DOTI-24454 format. One record per residue (C-alpha): x negated, y negated, z negated. Coordinates in steps of 0.2 Angstrom, whole numbers, padded with zeros to 4 digits, always signed. Example, Ala and Ser with C-alpha at 12.3 -4.5 7.8 and 13.67 -1.06 7.14 Angstrom:
-0062+0022-0039
-0068+0005-0036
END
This chain:
+0000+0000+0000
-0014-0012-0004
-0022-0009+0013
-0006-0012+0022
-0002-0028+0013
-0019-0036+0012
-0025-0031+0029
-0009-0030+0038
-0013-0013+0045
-0002+0002+0048
-0006+0016+0036
-0002+0034+0037
-0001+0044+0021
+0002+0063+0020
+0009+0067+0003
+0013+0085-0003
+0027+0081-0015
+0046+0082-0018
+0046+0068-0031
+0058+0054-0024
+0051+0042-0037
+0034+0043-0029
+0041+0041-0011
+0051+0026-0017
+0035+0018-0025
+0026+0020-0008
+0039+0009+0001
+0035+0016+0018
+0044+0009+0033
+0045+0026+0041
+0046+0042+0031
+0045+0059+0039
+0050+0073+0027
+0046+0091+0033
+0054+0106+0025
+0054+0124+0030
+0071+0133+0032
+0068+0151+0036
+0061+0153+0054
+0063+0134+0057
+0057+0118+0050
+0068+0103+0047
+0061+0086+0050
+0071+0071+0042
+0066+0054+0049
+0071+0039+0039
+0067+0022+0047
+0071+0004+0041
+0079-0001+0058
+0088+0014+0065
+0092+0024+0049
+0092+0042+0047
+0090+0057+0059
+0086+0075+0059
+0076+0086+0070
+0074+0105+0070
+0057+0111+0074
+0050+0129+0077
+0032+0133+0070
+0019+0139+0082
+0007+0146+0069
-0006+0152+0082
-0009+0134+0088
-0005+0126+0071
+0009+0115+0079
+0028+0113+0080
+0039+0115+0095
+0056+0108+0099
+0061+0126+0106
+0056+0143+0100
+0040+0150+0106
+0043+0167+0114
+0025+0173+0111
+0026+0169+0092
+0035+0182+0081
+0047+0175+0069
+0040+0173+0052
+0048+0181+0036
+0057+0168+0025
+0047+0163+0009
+0051+0174-0006
+0064+0166-0018
+0057+0156-0032
+0055+0165-0049
+0068+0160-0061
+0064+0145-0072
+0063+0147-0091
+0071+0134-0101
+0058+0122-0107
+0060+0112-0123
+0064+0094-0122
+0049+0082-0121
+0045+0073-0137
+0054+0056-0138
+0043+0041-0136
+0039+0030-0150
+0053+0019-0157
+0046+0003-0150
+0036+0009-0135
+0032-0004-0122
+0044-0001-0107
+0036-0014-0096
+0029-0002-0084
+0041+0013-0087
+0054+0015-0073
+0072+0020-0077
+0075+0038-0076
+0081+0046-0060
+0099+0049-0058
+0110+0056-0044
+0116+0043-0031
+0133+0035-0035
+0147+0038-0024
+0150+0019-0021
+0136+0007-0016
+0144-0006-0028
+0145+0005-0044
+0135+0001-0059
+0118+0008-0063
+0119+0015-0081
+0100+0018-0082
+0096+0000-0078
+0109-0006-0091
+0100+0005-0104
+0083-0001-0099
+0088-0019-0101
+0096-0016-0118
+0080-0007-0123
+0068-0020-0116
+0077-0034-0126
+0077-0024-0142
+0059-0021-0140
+0055-0040-0137
+0066-0045-0152
+0057-0032-0163
+0039-0038-0157
+0044-0056-0161
+0050-0052-0178
+0068-0056-0174
+0063-0074-0167
+0076-0076-0153
+0066-0090-0145
+0050-0081-0145
+0058-0065-0138
+0066-0075-0124
+0050-0083-0119
+0042-0066-0118
+0056-0058-0108
+0056-0073-0096
+0037-0070-0092
+0040-0052-0087
+0057-0056-0078
+0049-0054-0060
+0042-0036-0062
+0057-0031-0072
+0070-0036-0059
+0060-0028-0045
+0060-0011-0055
+0079-0013-0057
+0081-0017-0039
+0071-0002-0034
+0081+0009-0045
+0098+0003-0039
+0093+0007-0021
+0090+0025-0024
+0101+0036-0013
+0106+0021-0003
+0113+0024+0015
+0101+0011+0022
+0082+0009+0018
+0077-0009+0019
+0059-0015+0024
+0050-0025+0010
+0036-0031+0021
+0041-0034+0039
+0031-0046+0050
+0035-0064+0045
+0040-0076+0059
+0032-0092+0062
+0048-0101+0059
+0048-0093+0041
+0030-0099+0037
+0027-0115+0027
+0020-0129+0037
+0009-0136+0024
+0004-0132+0006
+0010-0148-0001
+0027-0149+0007
+0030-0130+0006
+0044-0132+0020
+0047-0121+0035
+0060-0123+0049
+0075-0116+0041
+0089-0127+0034
+0099-0119+0020
+0114-0130+0019
+0110-0138+0002
+0124-0149-0004
+0122-0166-0011
+0138-0175-0006
+0148-0189-0014
+0165-0195-0009
+0161-0213-0004
+0179-0218-0001
+0185-0212-0018
+0170-0220-0027
+0173-0237-0018
+0191-0237-0024
+0194-0247-0040
+0209-0236-0045
+0204-0227-0061
+0202-0208-0059
+0198-0196-0073
+0186-0184-0065
+0180-0167-0072
+0163-0160-0068
+0164-0141-0066
+0150-0128-0066
+0150-0112-0056
+0143-0098-0066
+0128-0088-0061
+0128-0095-0043
+0112-0086-0038
+0118-0069-0045
+0135-0072-0036
+0125-0075-0020
+0119-0057-0020
+0135-0053-0011
+0129-0057+0007
+0124-0050+0023
+0105-0046+0023
+0095-0040+0037
+0088-0023+0034
+0073-0022+0045
+0062-0033+0056
+0070-0048+0064
+0071-0047+0083
+0074-0061+0095
+0089-0063+0107
+0097-0077+0117
+0114-0070+0121
+0122-0085+0112
+0134-0073+0105
+0135-0069+0086
+0135-0050+0082
+0144-0048+0065
+0134-0032+0062
+0118-0041+0062
+0111-0055+0051
+0096-0067+0051
+0093-0085+0057
+0101-0094+0071
+0096-0109+0082
+0112-0119+0084
+0119-0136+0089
+0130-0141+0075
+0148-0146+0078
+0154-0163+0073
+0162-0165+0056
+0176-0178+0056
+0181-0175+0037
+0177-0189+0025
+0186-0180+0010
+0176-0164+0012
+0158-0161+0014
+0150-0153+0029
+0146-0134+0028
+0128-0139+0033
+0126-0149+0017
+0116-0165+0015
+0107-0164+0032
+0103-0182+0038
+0094-0177+0054
+0104-0175+0070
+0101-0162+0084
+0098-0143+0084
+0094-0134+0068
+0089-0117+0062
+0102-0110+0050
+0104-0094+0041
+0118-0081+0042
+0129-0088+0028
+0129-0105+0035
+0134-0099+0053
+0148-0088+0046
+0154-0103+0036
+0154-0114+0051
+0164-0100+0061
+0176-0099+0047
+0179-0118+0048
+0182-0116+0066
+0195-0103+0063
+0203-0115+0051
+0203-0129+0063
+0191-0140+0054
+0178-0141+0067
+0172-0135+0084
+0162-0119+0085
+0143-0120+0083
+0133-0118+0099
+0121-0103+0097
+0105-0105+0107
+0095-0091+0101
+0094-0079+0086
+0082-0068+0076
+0092-0054+0068
+0092-0036+0062
+0105-0024+0058
+0113-0029+0042
+0124-0024+0027
+0132-0033+0012
+0127-0018+0000
+0108-0021-0001
+0110-0030-0018
+0128-0025-0022
+0124-0012-0036
+0111-0023-0044
+0123-0038-0043
+0137-0028-0052
+0125-0021-0064
+0118-0037-0070
+0135-0045-0070
+0141-0032-0082
+0126-0034-0094
+0128-0053-0093
+0147-0051-0097
+0144-0040-0112
+0130-0052-0118
+0141-0067-0117
+0155-0058-0126
+0142-0053-0140
+0134-0070-0141
+0118-0063-0135
+0109-0078-0128
+0092-0069-0127
+0099-0057-0114
+0108-0070-0105
+0093-0081-0103
+0082-0065-0098
+0095-0061-0084
+0096-0079-0078
+0077-0079-0076
+0077-0062-0068
+0090-0065-0054
+0084-0083-0050
+0066-0078-0049
+0070-0063-0039
+0076-0075-0025
+0063-0088-0027
+0048-0076-0027
+0053-0065-0013
+0046-0077+0000
+0027-0082+0000
+0024-0081-0019
+0009-0074-0028
+0021-0069-0043
+0029-0056-0033
+0019-0043-0023
+0032-0030-0021
+0042-0039-0007
+0040-0052+0006
+0056-0057+0014
+0057-0076+0016
+0072-0073+0027
+0081-0065+0012
+0076-0080+0001
+0084-0092+0013
+0099-0082+0016
+0103-0080-0003
+0100-0098-0006
+0112-0102+0008
+0125-0090+0002
+0125-0099-0015
+0127-0116-0006
+0141-0108+0004
+0150-0101-0011
+0150-0119-0019
+0157-0126-0003
+0171-0113-0003
+0176-0118-0020
+0177-0136-0014
+0188-0131+0000
+0199-0121-0012
+0201-0137-0023
+0204-0148-0008
+0218-0136-0001
+0226-0136-0018
+0228-0155-0018
+0213-0159-0029
+0202-0174-0024
+0185-0168-0021
+0173-0181-0029
+0156-0173-0028
+0148-0157-0023
+0130-0155-0028
+0117-0140-0027
+0123-0123-0030
+0134-0125-0045
+0141-0142-0048
+0159-0148-0042
+0167-0164-0047
+0186-0165-0044
+0201-0176-0049
+0217-0167-0053
+0223-0152-0063
+0209-0140-0059
+0215-0127-0071
+0229-0123-0059
+0216-0119-0046
+0201-0111-0055
+0201-0099-0071
+0191-0107-0085
+0177-0095-0091
+0160-0089-0089
+0162-0074-0077
+0155-0075-0060
+0172-0080-0052
+0176-0093-0066
+0172-0111-0068
+0168-0120-0084
+0169-0139-0087
+0153-0148-0091
+0159-0166-0094
+0173-0178-0090
+0172-0196-0084
+0182-0210-0076
+0179-0217-0059
+0184-0235-0056
+0185-0239-0074
+0172-0254-0073
+0180-0262-0058
END
């Protein structure tokens, strides 16, 4: 893995094992699994881009090779003898009560039937890790939280890996990075992608002297909620068909449509430049949704870099972390809440070109997840607008200011789909 990552070389590894944990650790782009079945051999091929496939092969022992048809000159080989019955082994000694679990992966378990189901092993590991940190800190919650935040990146990557076991699709962790996704300079740290960041204020309402009681609402766990999005599985490939394929995801070069609405922000966010722009999958799908609702003309797609996609890459991780977060909030466990917040936010921020995360390099995922968070906030603003509320301000990934009875539109709470009030102020009071 080190050779592949540091020198960008294809590496072939031959491994005699049936341990799925070891194979998952290698993170190979292509895995060929060879197993003997009587007189034939089964070659299972798992590829990031094309999925799974099986090939039946016939051994030619004389020439030490495999054939795709039986060799008439080679007599069939007898099947291997059945394995000897296993004797029941005593259970291993339990680890020390407060052993360090930082480098211990969750135990393996059968794949869940649904991609969005919870991962009980990850939940158990999170609880144990928090308990260990509190014990090591002598019960000091602040000190334990600081320790957990420092280890959030490797921990969340271990959770991610475990929730991907048995998945239908194998994602690529280190595909070639497009020049569009590379930073243009060390100081600016910017690339060519526009994420649709919101920083909008309703100028007409703010210029009105009529007093309006305004509530600032906060969207909960915005980055965790953004895990539900279409992510490209493998390497991005180019096409100029000017047609969007909903089964693929990536980045798109478009001419944005005009946005003629002064009482609702543009889905493109606070973009002050004119002309064509590179956007991500969530922003494109949001613009297409606005087109269906009659809010704007369709965006003109010039070219795209995409791969086969699915919404389920992060779905089990999202549901698992949401469940742990929900229970922690109910129990008043602020340490776990802060630990998870650091984990899922750093998961996104370090998966690009970061030295803090050497387990994955997907700047396309980073942009897509951020864009999904902005798109989710825009959809909340649209929902408020449709319900008759006055949208006053939309900022970042989680802040929505409205005038009107917001509790008739949103549920107050701290769950992912809820909104919670931050503060109340009055517009036009000083005029």
